[in-house]
C-alpha positions, 0 to 999 in steps of 0.5 A: 262476205257481205254479198254472200250473207245478203244472198243467203238471207234473201234465199232463206226468206224466199224459199222458206216462205213460198210454199207456206204462202202458196197454201195460205193464198190458195185457201183465201182465194178458194183455189182447189190446186188439183192441177197445181196452183192457179196463176192468181195463187202463184202471183200472190204467193210470189208477192208474199215471198218477195216481200219476205226475202226483201225484209230478210235481206235489208239489214245485210244490204245496209251492211254491204252498202256501208262497207262499200261506201266507207272512206278512210279517216283523213287523220288516221287513215283507218277505215270506219269498219273493219268487217261485217261483225 
């Protein structure tokens, strides 16, 4: 479940942001985009979308890491976390 949540957050962050970033970066760089976006527009939009994807997925990555690294309590034998929620 933690990997699925992280993957969903990353895809939402990247897919939702890329097209909007492409339009914005194209306007900032003066790219007419008549034959598709220029390489500089694509690279700029990809950087923005990648940053957004990382920002969206970091909290879920932290949860996943804590779940994977947990060890049972030495006295009770219970795990510190019981799940994602």
